N, C-alpha and C positions, 0 to 999 in steps of 0.2 A: 510411456509414463516412467518417471523416475522411481526406482525402488527406494523406500525409506529404510535405511539400515538401522538396526538396533533399536527399533521402536515397535511397541505393540504388545499384545497379550502373550505371544509366544516367547518373546525375549525378556519380558518383564521390565523393559526400559521405557521410561516416559518419553514423550515427544515434545520437542521445543518447536515453536512457530514464531517467526519474526514478522511483525507487522509494521508498516511504515506509512500507511494511508488510512483508509476506513477501518482496517483491522485494529487500529489503535483505539478507536472510539466505539466500534461495533464489531467485536470479534465474532459473535454468533455461535460460539462453541464454549463448552464448559472447560475451565482450567483450574489448576491447583495453585498456581503462582504466576505473578506478572512482575517483570523487572524492566527497567530501561536497559537497552543494549545497543551496541554499535556493530555495524556490519561494514567491513572494509572492502574497497574495490568498487563500490557502487554508491550512487547518490540518489536522493529522492528528487523526482522531477515530474511536473505536469506534462508528460510527454506521450500520453496515450489518448487517442480519440476514442471516446466512449460511444459505442453503438447500441448498448443494451442498458446498463445500470444508470447512467447519467446523461444519456443522449440517444439518438437514433442515427442510422446511416445517412438520412437526409439532413439532420441537424445534430451533428456530433457534439457532445460535451467533451470535457477533458478530465482525466483522472491520473492519479500518481502511478509512476512506474519506477523501478530501480534501474537506473541507466548507468552505463560504465563510467568509472572514474570516481575518485574521492572516497567519501565514507558517509554513512547514514546512521543517525541515532533514531531508534524506534522503540517499540515495546516487544519483549519476548515473553511468550506464554508457555508455561510447562503444563502439558496435558497428561493426565494419568494414562498409563499404558493401556488400561482397559478401554479407554475412549479414543485411542490413537486412530484406529481404522475408521471409525465414524467421523472423526475430525478431518482426516485426510479426504474422505469422500465428500464431505461438506465443502471443504476448501476447493477441491477440484471442480465441483459444480459451480461454485461462486466465482472463482478466479479464472477458470479456463473456458468460459462460455463461448468465446470467440478465438481462443488459442493465441491471444496476443502476449500472454505471459508464459514463461518457461518455468516449470517447477524445478527447484534446485535445493540441495542440501548445502548449506554454507556455514562456515565457522563464524560465530558471533562472540563478542565479549560482553558479559553481563556487567551491570554497574558494580556488582560485588567484586569484579575482577576475574571471576570464573569464566572459562571458555567452554562453549557448547557448540554442537552442530544443530542447526535449526532448518526447518522447512521454510522456504520463502519463494516468492514469485518475482522473476526478473523479466523486464520487457524484452521482447524479441524485436530487435531493431530492423529486422528484415520484413516484419509483418506490415501489411497495408495500414493498420491502425496506429503505427508508430508515428507520432507527430514530430519527434525530435525537439529541437529548441525553437520555440516560437517567441516573437516579440510580445511585449506586454499588451499591446492593443489587440492582437490576435488571440492571446490567452483570454482576455476579458470578453471578447466577442463570443468565443466558443463556450465559455463558462455561462455567460448570460443566456445563450440560446439552448443550452443542454437541459433536457428533462427526459428521464428514462424510467425503467421499472422500479428503481430504488429511490426515485424522487428527483427534485430539481438539482442541477449541478451547483448553483451557488451554495446550497446547504452543505454539500460535500466539501467544498473549498473552505467555507467558514468553520465547519466542525473540525477539519484537519488543522487549520490554522490555530484554532482555540486549543486543541489538544496539545499542539507543540508549545504554545505559550504556557499551558499548565505544567509542562515538563521542563520549563525554563529554557526552551529553545526558540530560536527566531529564524525565519526564512524570509529574506528580503522580498522575494517574488510573491510569496503567499501573503505577506504583510501588505504589500501594495494592492494585491487583488482584494483582500479583506476590506481595506479602506475604500476602494472603488465600489465594491458591492454594497457596503453599508452606507456610504456617504456620497456616492458619485465619483467619477474619475478624478483622482488627485493629480497634481502636477508631479513630475518625476521627483 
């Protein structure tokens, strides 16, 4: 496990967490502040076969991962230092249930322009659940079939899409999937 530098009760430093998928609309932990932020070097992608939260090994759904290249706008949460250890434990239980994500501390730029180090989870491209880049039809197939302990996969995709729209962001693949899920498969 990656040590989280300069965060927690002993240091008196608050913890920053970067969310790019469900953590944007369901963080599940207490926070003092939330800001739009950018992470460079990685982009948001439906590139993880979900075997627990939004699917099963027999019928995997798809969830977001931070994949190499580009940049990603998401939400950064500042967690009070007294809550840092509990938040990290919660996130490890939630995000590392099958070890498809690697815990990292990464530099982010807040909307205010300030730079911080934030805890985030990056997809392990060597893991068996790494889906890579799928064509739209396979994306839709996996999303439609997925249902796991956190609910139906279409709900995850639609809530992530809607959260991005609320932030003034657009993702062409998620927009296509949202239309397909809400109204039937659109033409390209």
